[in-house]
N, C-alpha and C positions, 0 to 999 in steps of 0.2 A: 504494500500500500504506500501511496505517496501523500505526504501532507502538503496542502496548499494554504498559504496565507494570503488573504486578500484585505485590501483597504477599502472601504466604502464611506460615502457621506453618512453621518449618524443619522440623519432621517431616514435614508434608504435601508440602512442596517436595521433599525428599530421596526420598520414597516416589514421587511422581509422576516425578521426573526418572528414577529407576531403572526405572520401568514404562514409561518412554518417552512419557509423556503430555504432556510439556512441548515436545516438538517442533513446529514449525510444522504440519506435515501432521495431527499428532495433535489439536492444539489446534482447528484448522480443523474436522476431523471432528466433534469433540466439540460445537462450537458449532453447526455446521449441523444435527446431530442434535437438539440442544436446541430450536433454532429450529423445526424441523419438528414435534417434540413439543408445543411450546406452540401451534402453529398448529392441530395436530389436537385439543388441548384445548379451543381456543377453539371450534373448529368443532362439537364434540360439547356443549360448554355451550350453543352457541346451539340445537342440535337439542332439548336437554331444555327450554330456555326455550320454544321453539316447541310441544313437546309439552304443556307445562302451560297454554299459552294456548287458551281455549276457542274453537272454530270458530264463526263466526257461522252462524245458521240457513241452510239451503238456500233459494234463491230458487224460487218457483213459476215455471213457465213465462210466466205473465201478467206477474209482476213483472219477468221478464227481457226480455220484449217492450218493456214500458213503459220500462225503462232504456235499451234500445236507441233507442226512440223518442225520448226526451229527448235523448240523445246526438246522434242525427242532427239534431234541431231546432236544438240548440246549434251544431253545425258549420255548419248552412245559415245561421245567424244571423252567424256569424263571417265566413264567405265573403261574405255580402251587405254586410258592413262598416258 
């Protein structure tokens, strides 16, 4: 376990204590909720960035076949060493 010491304005500390927010279980719950919210915010921000990124044009069947052929050639060359 880690001990954390924080400094709060007196008024805020008194209100938080009266509300039961400074107990270990309450602080743990608050911190876990904030961490989860930040992870979710990061996830949605990444989704938004992905939506703004233009998709490359679709490959034709011929282009796909050429890519596959080139990949197979490259693998054969590596295997032959």
